[in-house]
Steps between C-alpha positions, in 0.01 A plus 500: 500500500673330206265342255530144366658629179759708688624214720692311230659831385620571848644154538682534171653835593612362836666203328687734259622711791624195688682371187659841448614513863651155470689597184621824664624324814656197310884512484624621159642259235876512509503515127350844515719651774323814609215445260649690192864399519709193554868448571727326254612203699656157458273200479554127441357406159380141435410552145291250305420458133133421446377303198212300377551153362364149454580156620668296224648151481871478503684395182434127464216498761225511227521223239270436201495123454444372150548200273809448284312255272159490326231269612164458668472572874413170665487614862543833682576460864507862626253780547511860591608549859652152545840488651749291308852378580802505268506194262135413588297372196246768397396377153527205260472476121391196302800274423385237237687667216801570713508138618498385136797723420690365800433144383619580147821651623574210727451260197746708300749482783470127519561465126801734520652306794444167317681632194787618717519163672510317161774725370695456816499127453543484121765771451776308680430187291517691171817673611660161596413348158645801316815478709530129425456557130768772508736271683446212244549745213822618661625143532417426143674814385817418694500138357454635147781749545739229623402273207572780256844561650575124487394482135728794422798324663422176319478692169844650556626147561310381189299266713162632389356671194386853447142381503547373855636843611211683336246271660658557850495871439134499400409298816699744717313801344156330545582416862612858568182635346293266725696616805427869413134424439476314830666794673252741354216273597632474853517880522144531372379239743663675787358844405157353428488311829607804702265739312217252520527449868541873551190574292303229681600648834398845380164364385448330842596828676254691283237245576558534871482876475173472312362275774610755761330777298182302472506433876548866569207592273300240674592651839369836383154350505516515878514862614643576840500812714835689456467677837312472827208741516137571444312459170403853396319422178405205271471559126467146368240235584484122466416384148650798328769459232805714538741585216857566592670751269741784549316581825411223738126492582440605858313249724502700824690759695672429836598769749722456803336726756804471725722676237339838458645852487364852473558712189494860626481782250733778624504851363820601313554778756551236783664219308848641563455456871437126480747207478479126524478372861314797651223405739138553397155440641160483334135425559243343271134596488389145590693519832528871587594427862804287411821698438716269288875543467754429231801647325586629148610203290549682170437831322394456136723706263213591258227741583123495453265794435198525725274806466779683320735436798818306454525221753733207570403152617669410832470131586463446880568160642230407754579356846272197570204559731296193607212712608385598146507366147600737228363455149622638174375842386410622845546876529785593737579834666878500535736706715872471454689617807809711437789562731426739786706818548498830690430804284393864521124505453195719481132430450429442131224770508761767575651459152376702209588478127589807308654518154600135520671539834409374852477794741486535882388826667760560775463757782797734533433730789170669415535422127374199308702407187470224244799272480548238224574154640589158371277215612590143573310207653141517615364322802127538541423878556866589538759578228878503510682830438837433332610858471375857524426539878671420826394308808311722745367748251126582515287453192133567430285185498215635291649789305278701266536419135763725330425743224521340165861495376650643821658382827416724792 
């Protein structure tokens, strides 16, 4: 009779025998062939490139909103987690000083426009007077010239004296000088009128520009959302004074959660297999049951070094999925699907490395010999054989390790 302590032992032995019988009667795995060998055969490879990455905002989807002018924050209308729309007011600065500047610029504009209006009215009158004076001087000069000629003719006929001729000549010279002076005055008046009006118009234009500049500075006191999104952080509070310098002070950060992408870090060994447009899928730790899809949007040309391994950033555009909400910096497990093709393949565990070469142990009759091979793609537990063996040859699946420095 079996004691109480022997009963559990008997049950355990029986369970082991049943499990061994099940494993003995179970059909063999076709990757092992007869158990020690497998046939080199053609298989369809759907190779993938695995990578680990993170969810990041697209370029332009994360904006740090700041102030372009200095001032005291009068009101802050947004908080972390709030959804804001483009052009929505999110903050306001005090405007007393800005309003004063605007009023001053408008007064300067009014003065400049009044000066321009006065010159526009007075300049034609001054020009008309100068033209009238020139015309009168011209008439006087012509009359004096005619009188001088008449006196000369009378002197030749002995009808007048030399004193009368000299007097007529003097009057003609004086009249000519007055005409020349009037002409110069007319030229000066014309130039001064044109330049005065031109300068007045320029001053009015400058004053209008100053008013626009003051209005623009005044508009900077109202800070609007540049994009539609969610407020991710707030760094300035009501009542604080901000000073705008070379770098605009940041009020808050807005992220558009509908414009996200995945930055996958791909090993340099696999980067040559990837190209823009290839399909990809990924999961995030927050939603492990959702297999999200996308495609490669860009491959960054510069590399990064992670744990002494060279990797390249591959930007993956994300297809929208209404069932979940992705957030920046979520960890993503990425798989980039490569083109499928039919290749010669063997189980990866059949390959050994010896002296820097990949080796398969091929059966030739009753002999086993090591054959160097060149490997290609890998698909799970299978590896592509590019050259070295033929289809149909039998190779050992779990060959013994070779002697150091030799190929059996």
